[in-house]
TIBA-472387 format. One record per residue (C-alpha): residue in one letter; x, y, z. Coordinates in steps of 0.2 Angstrom, whole numbers, padded with zeros to 4 digits, always signed. Last residue first. Layout:
BEGIN
aXYZ;...
This chain:
BEGIN
d+0203+1192+0726;q+0215+1186+0739;q+0207+1174+0753;t+0214+1179+0770;y+0231+1178+0779;q+0241+1181+0763;k+0256+1187+0774;d+0269+1181+0761;k+0275+1168+0774;m+0257+1163+0776;n+0254+1160+0758;q+0271+1150+0757;f+0264+1139+0771;t+0249+1136+0760;p+0232+1145+0763;n+0216+1135+0763;y+0201+1147+0765;g+0184+1141+0769;c+0192+1125+0775;k+0195+1108+0766;t+0213+1108+0770;v+0226+1118+0780;s+0242+1110+0785;w+0257+1119+0793;s+0270+1108+0804;e+0281+1103+0789;g+0282+1121+0783;t+0288+1128+0799;i+0278+1135+0814;m+0289+1142+0828;g+0299+1152+0816;n+0295+1170+0823;e+0286+1175+0807;i+0276+1159+0805;f+0270+1160+0823;k+0266+1179+0821;g+0255+1175+0806;f+0244+1163+0816;f+0231+1177+0821;t+0229+1183+0803;y+0222+1166+0798;d+0205+1172+0791;t+0194+1161+0781;f+0186+1148+0793;k+0168+1144+0788;t+0172+1127+0780;l+0183+1121+0794;g+0185+1104+0787;d+0203+1101+0791;f+0215+1112+0801;v+0232+1107+0806;v+0243+1121+0814;g+0260+1118+0822;h+0272+1124+0835;l+0263+1137+0845;t+0269+1148+0859;e+0262+1165+0863;l+0243+1162+0865;k+0235+1176+0874;e+0221+1180+0862;m+0215+1162+0861;s+0197+1164+0855;l+0191+1154+0840;t+0172+1159+0837;e+0176+1174+0826;q+0189+1165+0816;s+0176+1153+0811;l+0169+1136+0818;f+0153+1130+0811;t+0160+1116+0800;a+0171+1110+0814;s+0176+1093+0806;k+0194+1095+0812;i+0205+1106+0823;q+0223+1103+0827;l+0234+1116+0836;t+0251+1108+0836;g+0264+1105+0850;d+0270+1115+0864;i+0254+1125+0865;t+0257+1139+0877;q+0248+1155+0883;l+0230+1150+0885;k+0221+1163+0896;d+0206+1166+0884;c+0203+1148+0879;t+0187+1149+0870;i+0184+1137+0856;g+0168+1137+0845;t+0157+1126+0835;a+0167+1111+0840;k+0167+1096+0828;n+0184+1089+0834;v+0198+1098+0844;f+0216+1093+0846;l+0228+1103+0857;g+0246+1099+0857;e+0258+1085+0855;g+0267+1087+0872;g+0262+1102+0883;v+0245+1112+0884;h+0247+1127+0895;l+0236+1141+0902;l+0218+1134+0902;e+0208+1144+0915;p+0193+1148+0904;i+0191+1131+0895;d+0176+1134+0884;l+0172+1122+0870;s+0156+1126+0859;k+0145+1112+0854;s+0142+1103+0838;q+0144+1086+0846;l+0161+1089+0854;s+0177+1079+0852;i+0191+1084+0864;a+0210+1080+0863;l+0222+1088+0875;s+0239+1080+0872;g+0236+1076+0854;e+0230+1061+0845;g+0246+1054+0839;e+0249+1044+0854;k+0235+1035+0862;y+0233+1034+0881;y+0248+1045+0883;v+0260+1047+0897;p+0269+1063+0902;s+0287+1062+0908;a+0292+1079+0916;s+0273+1083+0918;c+0265+1096+0907;c+0252+1085+0898;v+0238+1097+0902;k+0238+1113+0913;s+0225+1125+0918;l+0208+1116+0920;l+0197+1126+0932;p+0181+1128+0922;l+0181+1111+0914;n+0163+1107+0909;c+0162+1098+0893;s+0144+1097+0885;t+0135+1087+0872;f+0150+1076+0870;n+0155+1069+0853;g+0164+1053+0859;s+0182+1055+0864;l+0189+1065+0878;y+0208+1062+0878;f+0218+1072+0892;q+0237+1066+0889;g+0248+1067+0904;g+0250+1077+0919;v+0231+1083+0920;e+0229+1098+0930;k+0216+1109+0938;l+0200+1098+0939;v+0188+1107+0951;p+0171+1107+0940;m+0174+1091+0931;t+0158+1088+0922;i+0158+1078+0906;s+0142+1075+0895;a+0135+1062+0885;f+0123+1060+0870;m+0137+1050+0860;p+0150+1037+0860;i+0157+1038+0877;q+0176+1038+0879;i+0185+1046+0894;y+0204+1045+0895;g+0214+1055+0907;y+0233+1052+0907;g+0245+1052+0922;d+0245+1064+0937;i+0227+1067+0937;i+0223+1082+0949;e+0207+1090+0956;l+0193+1078+0956;d+0179+1083+0968;p+0164+1084+0957;f+0169+1070+0945;k+0154+1068+0934;a+0154+1057+0918;n+0136+1056+0910;s+0130+1042+0900;r+0118+1043+0885;m+0127+1031+0874;q+0139+1017+0881;g+0154+1018+0892;t+0173+1021+0894;v+0182+1029+0909;n+0201+1028+0910;l+0210+1039+0923;n+0228+1036+0924;g+0240+1036+0939;y+0240+1047+0955;v+0222+1051+0953;h+0218+1065+0966;q+0202+1071+0973;i+0190+1056+0972;t+0176+1059+0984;s+0161+1058+0971;i+0160+1048+0956;t+0144+1052+0947;y+0145+1041+0932;d+0126+1039+0929;i+0125+1026+0916;n+0112+1028+0902;n+0118+1013+0892;t+0126+0997+0897;t+0144+0989+0896;p+0152+0997+0911;k+0171+1002+0909;c+0178+1011+0924;t+0196+1012+0927;f+0205+1023+0940;d+0224+1021+0941;k+0232+1026+0958;i+0219+1032+0970;n+0216+1046+0982;k+0200+1051+0990;f+0193+1034+0995;t+0176+1032+1002;i+0166+1025+0988;e+0147+1025+0984;p+0143+1013+0970;f+0142+1020+0952;k+0124+1019+0946;n+0118+1009+0932;n+0106+0999+0943;t+0121+0992+0952;l+0137+0994+0942;s+0149+0981+0935;t+0164+0986+0925;i+0175+0992+0940;v+0194+0994+0941;f+0204+1003+0954;n+0223+1002+0955;v+0230+1005+0972;n+0246+1015+0977;s+0236+1032+0980;l+0223+1022+0990;d+0222+1036+1004;e+0204+1037+1011;a+0204+1020+1018;t+0191+1008+1011;e+0172+1006+1010;i+0165+1001+0993;k+0146+1004+0993;s+0131+0999+0983;l+0138+0983+0976;q+0129+0973+0963;v+0143+0962+0955;k+0138+0957+0938;n+0154+0956+0929;i+0169+0965+0936;i+0174+0974+0953;e+0193+0975+0954;i+0202+0983+0968;q+0221+0983+0965;p+0238+0983+0974;a+0251+0974+0963;t+0252+0955+0964;e+0268+0949+0955;g+0277+0947+0971;f+0267+0955+0985;t+0264+0974+0983;e+0254+0982+0997;f+0237+0988+1001;r+0233+0993+1019;a+0216+0987+1023;n+0207+0996+1038;p+0191+1001+1029;l+0189+0985+1018;l+0171+0981+1019;l+0163+0978+1002;t+0145+0985+1006;g+0128+0979+1001;s+0124+0967+0987;v+0129+0950+0981;d+0116+0941+0970;e+0126+0943+0954;l+0143+0937+0961;y+0151+0935+0943;d+0168+0943+0947;l+0175+0950+0963;t+0194+0954+0963;i+0204+0959+0978;s+0223+0965+0979;g+0238+0964+0990;l+0231+0965+1007;t+0236+0969+1025;t+0225+0977+1039;i+0210+0965+1037;k+0199+0967+1052;s+0184+0975+1042;w+0183+0960+1030;d+0165+0956+1035;p+0162+0941+1023;l+0153+0945+1006;q+0135+0944+1004;k+0121+0934+0996;l+0131+0921+0986;a+0119+0913+0974;t+0129+0917+0958;f+0146+0911+0965;n+0156+0912+0949;k+0172+0921+0956;i+0180+0927+0972;k+0198+0932+0971;i+0208+0939+0986;q+0226+0942+0980;g+0242+0942+0989;k+0249+0944+1007;i+0232+0942+1015;t+0233+0948+1033;t+0219+0951+1046;l+0206+0938+1043;k+0194+0935+1057;d+0178+0937+1046;m+0183+0923+1035;g+0169+0913+1043;g+0158+0901+1034;f+0156+0908+1016;a+0138+0912+1011;q+0125+0907+0999;l+0133+0892+0990;v+0119+0885+0979;d+0121+0893+0962;n+0139+0888+0957;r+0140+0892+0939;q+0131+0885+0924;p+0135+0893+0907;v+0120+0902+0900;f+0114+0897+0882;s+0101+0886+0888;g+0091+0872+0878;t+0102+0858+0884;p+0110+0863+0900;p+0125+0876+0899;a+0143+0869+0899;e+0151+0871+0916;m+0159+0886+0924;n+0168+0879+0939;a+0168+0890+0955;e+0182+0901+0959;m+0189+0904+0977;i+0207+0910+0976;i+0214+0917+0992;s+0232+0923+0989;g+0248+0922+0999;n+0254+0923+1017;v+0236+0920+1023;t+0233+0925+1041;e+0217+0925+1052;i+0207+0909+1048;e+0197+0904+1062;p+0179+0901+1054;l+0185+0894+1038;n+0170+0884+1031;i+0166+0883+1013;t+0149+0875+1011;e+0136+0871+0997;l+0147+0865+0983;m+0136+0859+0969;v+0145+0869+0955;p+0161+0862+0959;v+0175+0873+0966;t+0189+0874+0953;h+0200+0888+0959;f+0200+0883+0977;d+0218+0889+0981;l+0220+0896+0999;g+0238+0902+1003;g+0253+0901+1014;t+0242+0896+1028;e+0237+0902+1046;k+0222+0900+1057;l+0215+0883+1052;k+0204+0877+1067;l+0187+0873+1058;f+0194+0868+1041;s+0178+0863+1032;m+0174+0859+1014;s+0157+0853+1009;t+0148+0848+0993;l+0162+0839+0984;k+0155+0828+0969;a+0167+0834+0955;l+0183+0835+0965;n+0194+0845+0953;n+0202+0856+0967;v+0207+0858+0985;s+0223+0868+0988;l+0231+0874+1004;v+0246+0883+1000;g+0262+0882+1010;g+0265+0883+1028;v+0249+0875+1033;s+0243+0878+1051;t+0229+0874+1062;l+0222+0858+1056;e+0212+0849+1070;p+0196+0846+1060;i+0202+0841+1043;e+0185+0840+1034;l+0181+0836+1017;s+0163+0830+1012;a+0156+0823+0996;i+0170+0812+0990;s+0165+0804+0973;g+0181+0808+0963;a+0182+0816+0946;a+0186+0833+0938;t+0194+0832+0921;n+0211+0828+0914;e+0205+0814+0904;e+0216+0802+0915;n+0207+0808+0930;l+0209+0824+0940;g+0204+0823+0958;q+0216+0834+0967;l+0221+0838+0986;n+0236+0849+0989;l+0243+0853+1006;d+0259+0863+1003;q+0273+0866+1016;g+0275+0863+1034;v+0258+0854+1037;t+0253+0856+1055;t+0238+0850+1066;l+0233+0833+1059;v+0223+0824+1072;p+0208+0817+1062;f+0217+0816+1045;e+0203+0808+1035;f+0200+0808+1016;s+0186+0798+1010;q+0178+0794+0993;l+0193+0796+0981;s+0192+0788+0964;s+0202+0803+0955;a+0216+0802+0967;n+0229+0816+0965;f+0235+0818+0983;m+0250+0829+0987;v+0255+0833+1005;s+0270+0844+1009;g+0285+0843+1021;e+0285+0844+1040;i+0270+0833+1042;t+0264+0834+1060;a+0249+0825+1069;l+0248+0808+1061;k+0238+0797+1073;e+0223+0791+1063;f+0230+0793+1045;l+0216+0787+1034;v+0214+0789+1015;y+0201+0779+1005;t+0198+0777+0987;v+0215+0775+0979;q+0213+0768+0962;d+0218+0783+0951;n+0235+0784+0959;y+0246+0799+0962;v+0251+0800+0980;s+0265+0811+0988;i+0266+0813+1006;d+0281+0823+1010;g+0296+0825+1022;s+0299+0824+1041;l+0283+0814+1044;t+0276+0812+1061;e+0263+0801+1070;l+0261+0785+1060;a+0253+0771+1070;k+0238+0767+1059;m+0247+0769+1042;s+0233+0771+1029;i+0231+0772+1010;m+0217+0761+1004;h+0212+0756+0987;l+0229+0749+0980;e+0223+0736+0968;t+0230+0744+0952;a+0247+0749+0958;k+0249+0759+0942;s+0256+0774+0950;a+0255+0790+0940;v+0271+0795+0930;d+0277+0813+0929;t+0269+0820+0944;s+0274+0805+0954;g+0268+0788+0960;v+0265+0782+0978;q+0278+0791+0989;l+0277+0792+1008;g+0290+0802+1018;g+0304+0803+1031;a+0295+0791+1042;s+0289+0790+1060;v+0278+0779+1070;i+0278+0763+1059;n+0267+0750+1066;d+0254+0749+1052;l+0267+0747+1039;g+0262+0728+1037;t+0245+0732+1030;l+0248+0745+1016;d+0232+0743+1007;a+0224+0733+0993;g+0240+0724+0988;n+0247+0723+0971;y+0264+0731+0973;s+0272+0730+0955;n+0269+0749+0952;r+0280+0755+0965;i+0277+0760+0983;v+0291+0771+0990;i+0293+0774+1009;n+0305+0789+1010;g+0319+0791+1022;t+0321+0789+1041;v+0310+0774+1041;e+0304+0769+1058;k+0294+0756+1068;l+0295+0741+1056;s+0291+0724+1065;a+0275+0723+1055;l+0285+0720+1039;a+0277+0702+1037;s+0261+0711+1032;i+0268+0715+1015;d+0256+0705+1004;t+0252+0706+0986;i+0269+0708+0977;k+0268+0706+0959;e+0284+0701+0950;a+0291+0714+0938;e+0288+0711+0919;e+0285+0730+0916;a+0298+0736+0928;d+0292+0749+0940;s+0297+0738+0955;g+0290+0733+0972;i+0293+0741+0989;i+0306+0754+0992;l+0311+0758+1010;n+0323+0773+1010;g+0337+0776+1022;k+0340+0772+1040;v+0327+0758+1041;v+0323+0755+1059;t+0313+0740+1066;t+0322+0725+1058;k+0315+0708+1063;t+0328+0700+1052;a+0315+0688+1045;a+0305+0703+1038;f+0320+0706+1026;s+0319+0688+1019;a+0300+0688+1018;v+0300+0704+1008;e+0314+0698+0997;e+0305+0682+0993;t+0289+0692+0988;t+0300+0702+0976;k+0307+0719+0973;l+0311+0724+0991;e+0323+0738+0991;v+0331+0744+1008;d+0341+0760+1007;g+0355+0762+1019;d+0359+0756+1037;s+0347+0743+1044;e+0343+0745+1063;i+0336+0733+1075;e+0329+0743+1089;s+0335+0742+1107;k+0325+0734+1122;v+0331+0742+1138;v+0331+0732+1154;k+0332+0740+1171;y+0339+0735+1188;t+0338+0748+1201;y+0351+0747+1214;e+0349+0750+1233;r+0363+0753+1245;a+0363+0747+1264;d+0376+0750+1277;g+0377+0735+1290;n+0396+0734+1293;y+0397+0719+1282;s+0389+0729+1268;t+0371+0728+1263;v+0366+0727+1244;r+0347+0729+1241;f+0342+0725+1223;t+0327+0733+1215;r+0317+0726+1200;e+0313+0730+1182;n+0307+0716+1170;d+0316+0705+1157;w+0327+0696+1170;d+0314+0684+1176;t+0324+0670+1183;v+0330+0676+1200;t+0335+0664+1214;e+0353+0665+1210;p+0352+0684+1210;d+0348+0683+1229;p+0335+0696+1232;i+0342+0704+1242;i+0361+0705+1243;t+0374+0702+1256;a+0391+0711+1257;s+0408+0703+1261;t+0413+0700+1243;t+0406+0716+1235;y+0395+0712+1220;k+0397+0702+1204;f+0382+0694+1194;e+0387+0683+1179;v+0370+0678+1172;e+0365+0664+1160;a+0348+0669+1154;n+0332+0661+1161;n+0322+0676+1155;l+0333+0688+1146;s+0322+0688+1130;v+0329+0695+1114;t+0318+0702+1100;y+0319+0720+1107;p+0338+0719+1105;v+0347+0720+1121;t+0352+0734+1133;i+0356+0731+1151;t+0355+0745+1164;v+0360+0744+1182;t+0356+0760+1191;n+0365+0765+1207;d+0372+0781+1198;t+0379+0771+1183;i+0381+0753+1180;d+0380+0748+1162;a+0376+0730+1159;t+0386+0718+1148;y+0377+0708+1135;s+0384+0691+1129;k+0379+0681+1114;g+0379+0662+1115;d+0360+0659+1114;v+0358+0672+1128;t+0372+0677+1140;m+0370+0690+1153;v+0384+0700+1161;v+0382+0710+1177;s+0397+0719+1186;t+0402+0729+1201;i+0386+0729+1212;f+0393+0739+1227;n+0391+0738+1246;e+0408+0742+1254;d+0412+0746+1272;a+0418+0728+1276;d+0429+0728+1261;e+0445+0724+1271;p+0437+0710+1280;i+0436+0711+1300;i+0444+0696+1309;e+0435+0691+1325;d+0446+0691+1341;n+0435+0704+1349;k+0421+0691+1350;d+0431+0681+1363;c+0437+0663+1360;a+0434+0645+1368;g+0416+0646+1371;l+0412+0633+1357;f+0429+0630+1349;f+0432+0643+1336;l+0435+0641+1318;s+0440+0657+1311;l+0432+0661+1294;l+0442+0670+1281;m+0429+0674+1267;p+0433+0668+1250;l+0431+0683+1237;f+0414+0683+1228;y+0407+0677+1211;i+0389+0671+1208;k+0387+0660+1193;m+0370+0655+1186;
């Protein structure tokens, strides 16, 4: 060690020969500074930074300063404790006290900072020799991608990367290629942060045939993605990984364990798959739990894990979506007790496997009886779809939901009671239009919603005990009801206004009753084959086509006044009239009907037609197969506008005097007059010649 200071001028005094006042005071007597520290190890020198009474020396973490050659400079006239010449342990922090000639003291803190060894750019290690050579550099930080192995067919196998234990950070991706033949990733266990981890890809799965364990014990953060496509990976463990800014994708058909015990946040998608080479569900993992996960920015997907019996995300509050569209038939638990916000869709659909031998019924999930939680949900910016859970007893309490795109319930044959959506405001999200869909063996007794669903489509094909469930909405957009059994009671109360289309189809001996329905803005279509009746006691207007098909025994429309008179009327089926009614040998009486626009009025099989206030038929009056209808039972006395007549099979109709005025004023032309198979079949010329009845 070398200690440098300016020579002090000492006066030699003869003992007792001089006075103390004659002592010479040095110029730096008031100073107490450390001015420079330089250490040299193995021929390389490192100069300290001296700032704010702190002496900091920075050396690579591989360098030891113990017994280094030290050049230590401080004020010449000052004293220092401890004496640097006596210090050999320079790797540890200590305090130096510098005292000036005049007695003023200053303390300095000495610190050592061990810096990382960095490698700029990508590092590609294709052989065992390249792994060893890079490991010898003791590099701790790779500023780029770290690529281990090669995808070349004849590439050398790498079985051990434990020598890479010096690595602490990789700013790019860690890429494991096919020639890596190790069983795990030992050697990367000290990496604390990385850009991403990639093993295989969506296009080409990894062929690292011995890689059974994916684990990085020290990893805490990822700024990019984890992407693993490998059929051999069995165990996944990231003990300290708390944040993944990108996405997580595992497609591992041999998976048995998947553990992220402290993971709280995934910035994008989290996707766990078990598809094998035959593209079928595989894997033997039975239980999946990510206990600290609170947020997934993208979609949380768990699919095609054939043996999965339990899924739990106990702290998850927000996600971009939940996609469980291939829930195995033996899954017993889906637990989401804290979920509040889903910025996408919730899809929970159980597998439908081939039926057992001797059975014709496909096997669905028949063990899951209830969902854990989901009663804190407030926002779903997409669809809720629950399908193929045949043992599910009840739906979650969704009364807190305020925002929803649509909901579909399908094959939930043990579900009963009420669908609770009283506060849900339905909105359009992307391609998800507002809709409530109840189909295939869903036994609901009540659907509780807001009164105004004028932007929502409603579809139901499954009724409980052949009765329509109680509903609370008064306004709806499209209303579609299509059960597949006979003897249905379609008593559909509360609905007052259909802002879109009404579509009701059923089987024989069913009755369609809409006691409160006043307006249909679009078309109305009701089709029941036979032995059915229609009752709409307060219906006043149908903006588009009103098509009643099926030989009804009665048709009660006492207040209907306008049909197909909107600015742009819509049709269920063009060419069938604007008001089309088929009665089973019954009389049709619509006492308040004033105006039929569009194609006109079509009636089939009626024995009589009474529309005493009808003034306008913009199109054609078409009557067919009405073998008992005569001029006496056709009453339209106030009709002033008519543009066509098509009668076919009216065997008792012989007098066409009433229609003569429409021939004379030119409303009806030759092209729009057709009478066949009637009691009298006048041609258009006959009508022009006023031959309204059969001539002798």
